[in-house]
C-alpha positions, 0 to 999 in steps of 0.5 A: 130407702137409702142403704147405710154401709158401715166399713170396719178396718181390720187394721188401725187407721194408717196401718196394714193388716200384716202380722209379724213376729220377732225371734230373739236369741241371747248373746254374751255381754261385750265391753259392758253392753248386753246383747241379743240377736234378732230377726223380724219376719212376716207371720206364717200363713200371712198372704199380705201383698208385697207392696202392703208389707213393711220393709222395716220395723221399729223396735224398742226395749222395756223392763216389765215391773222395773220401770225405774231402771233405764235402758240405753240403746248403744249400737247395732250390728247387721240389718238394723240401725239406731233411731231416737229411742228405738232400733229400725230392723229390716224385715227378714234379715238378722241383726244384733242390738247392744244395750245397757241397763242402768239402775241404783243397784246391781241386779239381773232382770228380764227384758222385753222387745216391743213395737209401739206403732200402729202400722203392723201387728207384732206381739211383745217378745220377752228376750231369752235369759236374764240381763245385768243392771249396772249401778249408777253410783257404787254398790248399794246395800242389798237390804235397801236395794229395790226388789222390782225386776228380780226373780219373783218365782223359780219358774226359770228353773224349768229352762235349765234342763239336766243342770236344773238340780245344781242351780236349785241347790245354789238357790236354796243353799248358796254354794255347791262343790264339784263332788256334789255336782258330779253326784247330781249329774251322774258322773265326774265327766258331767261335772266337768262339762258343767264347768265348761258350759257355765257361762251359757247356763248363767244366761238363764239364771237370775243370779251370778255364780263365782268359783272358789278354788281356795279349798281342797275342791272347787266350789261354786258360790251364788252372788246376789238374790 
């Protein structure tokens, strides 16, 4: 009798069995560029040998459901460098990636970071918050603008915590005054704190908000859909 042995590879051919995770945190835009801070690390519980572990991971960005938009990777800061169509991040070290989103109309979209190779396992990671799309040729009529990539539900409201009622009101009615915010949040002091932290809240919201101070009280007005 001649025994037959079948070998099954846990990882893809040419790869390793290492599993990695990307943690990401939104940053405020700089000079028209969107930004996030990230760090790639070996997944907890992994016992991969040092010589078998990757020292760098190549990441790229994509827009789920909005493939007609373009992503321009602009520059990095920290432990990463730009590659053709990707950013090469050092494992276990912090980095920042600056990028632009370009389309035919202004919008706010979700962005996902992913690893497209076979050497390691790394699940696609949705970046926190919403990111602005820069129009390529002026302002487009909103009624004719493509809808893909925009918010399709109000699930984002769950990320807002105590200020959720304010943005739910803006979503439904388009504007809200200081007195209404104070009533919703419990006090004028809470309304003032909302004003100070507005830019941080807007990172989690799929529309822009402008302040109208022309009347007797300051009002917050929603821009976009």
